[in-house]
N, C-alpha and C positions, 0 to 999 in steps of 0.2 A: 741523410736522407733530404730530398726535393719535394717541390709541387709536381714536376713532371714522372716523378718514378712514384707517387702512391697510388696504394689497391686496394681494393677492399677486401677483408676476409677471405680465406680460401670457401667455397660453398655458401657464402650469404646474400651472392646475387644470382637470380636465375633468368636463361636465356629466355625471351619473348616465345611464343609461340609464332611461327611462320606461318601461317593458314591459306589455304590454296595457293602452294607454290610448288606444284606437279607432284604424280606419283612418288618419286626417292623420296620428299620429305617425313611421308607416312600419313602427310597430313592434307593430300590435294583429294581430287575427285570430288566428292561430297564436301571438302572440308569440314571434316568433323561434326558434319550435322545429321548423319544417318540418310536413309532413304526414304524419299517423300514424305506425303503428311505435313501440317502445320509448321512443323519445328525446322522444315528444310529449307522455309522461306523465309522472304524478306517482311520487316513488319509482324512476324509472330510475336504476342507477348501475351500468354493467358492472365486471364483475371486473377485477383488475388482469392485463394484455396479454391483453384480450380483442380482438379486433379483428371484430365484428360477423357473426361463424361463417366467416370467412375460417380459413385453418389460418395460427396465431400466427406470431410471429419465434422463438421459442423452441423449438417444435415444427418447425418447416421447418428450421433449422440443426443438422446430425450433431452428435452427442456424440462428445469424444474426450477419452481422458487419463483420468489416475487418480493419484490421492494418497493411498498407503495413510497409514493413522492412527499407525502403529506408525514412522515416519521419521522419523530423526533430523539432523536438520540441523547440521551445521558452519559454523563460521566460520572462512575457509581464511587460516592466516597463513605465508607464505612463510621459506625458508632466507635470503634476501636483508636481511628484512625483521629478522630474528632478529640477523643480523652486524650489521647498523645499528645497534638495540638496544645488545646486547655493547658496539660502538665506543664510541659516546657514553654511555652510562650508566656504563661499567668495569661490567657487573655479572658474576656466575658462574652464576647461575641466573635461569632465564626461565621463570614460572611461570603461569597462569592472573590471580593477583590483580596481578602486574607489567605484563601484558598492560591489564586493567581500568585500573590506575593511568595509565596514557600512552594511555588512549582508542584502543587498537586493538580493544579487545572490550566488548560492553558485558554488563550486568549477567546476564543468565541463558544467554547464548552458551556452545556448546560447541566449540572448539576444536581445528581438526587441522593439524599441521603439515604442508604440503607442499616436494618438494625442489626449487624454481624456486630459481634463484642459488647463490651459492659459499658454503660457510662456511669459514670459517678459524681464527675462535676457537672454542676450547673451551669448552662451557658445558653445565651440564644444564638440562635442557628437561622442562617438565612440565604435559601439557597431557592433554587427551580421548582423540585419537590421533593417527597419526603413519601416512604414509605408507612403501612400503619405502625409495623410495631417499631419503627424509628421514633417516628411523632410518641407513639407511646413511652419508650424509654426517657426520650429527651423531658418529658412533663413529668412522668416520673422522678426525675432527677433534681424537679426544681426550675427545668431550663424553659425556654421560650421556642416553638420553631414556626417561625415566616416562612410561608411561600412567597417569592417575587412574583 
């Protein structure tokens, strides 16, 4: 085997279409563009979403929903997760830095503690927001809920 007799695998390389080279090629005459209309002429490219004058999909489908710009998204952390952290790591203060360190929240997340689960350990929790049931449970267990 030498460089001069290397060939690609059979069927892996397609011949290109030679358009507009006479009727015998099957692609002469209209050069595969059909008859008349904008699509047969040079310089034609319809804008994105244009469906030939038919009402386009993005206008046929109804609009719904609204997301206010001022909305603040919170990452939820439940009491059972806090209980598990306090038991596992033997800490008395659970704050955003501690939650980031253990991979429960990301860099710019705002955290809200929710009231699912039981909390028996007394811990000081410092996050961005609390549900009413979470505050009640933390204070009942002898802890402290601090809003940042």
